[in-house]
N, C-alpha and C positions, 0 to 999 in steps of 0.2 A: 865914666865913675866908672872904677872898676872892680868889680864884687866878685872876692873869690870865697872858694867853702869849701872846706876838708868837713870830712868824711871826723861826726866824735864819733869814741868808743864807746860813747855815755850817752846818750841824751833824753830829756825830765820824762818822757812818756815811758821806759823805760823802769826808771825807778819810781818813778808813781805806782808804773804799773806792780811793781815787785812789794810798793809798801800795801799797795792794795789786796795783791794774795793775804800777802801776814795776814792782815787785819781782816780776810773774813775765814781766815783756815781760825781764829781765834773764838768767830762767834761761832764759826762750825761745831770749834769744839772737834778736828778732827787733825788728829794725827796720821802726813805726812811722812813720810819717806826720813825727809829735809829739814823739818821740824819747823814751830815759830823765830825761835830764835838764828839758826842756818839763816832764812829767807827773812828779816828781819835785819839779822847782820851783814850781809848781802844788798841790800839795796845803804846802806844809810854807807857804805863800803862805795858803793858804785855814785852813791853823791859827793862825798870827800871826794873824787877822781875827778866829779861835773868843777867841785869848788878849785880844785886844784889847773886841772887845765883855765875856769877861765882866770886866775889870777895869772898864769903860765904865758896867756895870749896878752894882756895887762901890760904888765913888764914888757911884752916884744912891741907892745904897743907906745908906750913911754920912748926903747930903746932906739925908736923908728927905725923894726925894721921893716925893708920893705917886700918882705914876703907874710908879715901877716895884716889881714889887714882894722884897720876897724868895725867895717860891717859881723866880718865874724866874729872878730871878737868881744863885740859889742851880743850877738845868739847865744853866746859863751855865757853869754853874763846871764842872759835874760837865763838859759839851762839848766842852766843852775843854783836860780833863784827859785826859781816852780818846782826842782825837782827840795830845793829845804825845808823850800815851804809847803812842799806834801809830807813830808817829816816828822814838820813839827806835828801838825795837824796831828799824824798822825801817835804822835806819842799825850799830846794834849788828851788823847783820843782813852786810853791805852791810862795815863796818868784816872782821869774820872773814877772809868772802868773802874779802878784799882780805889777808887775816894770811895763809892758806894760801896765794890764786899766789904769793905771792912767798918762801912757802920753800921751795913747788917746787922737787923739785929739775932741772937737767933734763941 
């Protein structure tokens, strides 16, 4: 079995780390140089890049490209799935926090 791996520019841990840092910045209510919006935007862009890379590898496997292995494609798919799940959890927590704030009595 020939297993080929290539270094992907986006790893799910980096996307998840970016999302965690963005959420922590909101919890601390600390204004940093780049701000929450920029950090969250870059995290979502990295998730999108990971998903696009996985889609590209899937297409290449379907076209039977000998340079792309099935294992590499499956790893890219899992990375993009983990990154998407992390961003989904952050979004859900942000919506919940917004709902809690809006339901507070003044």
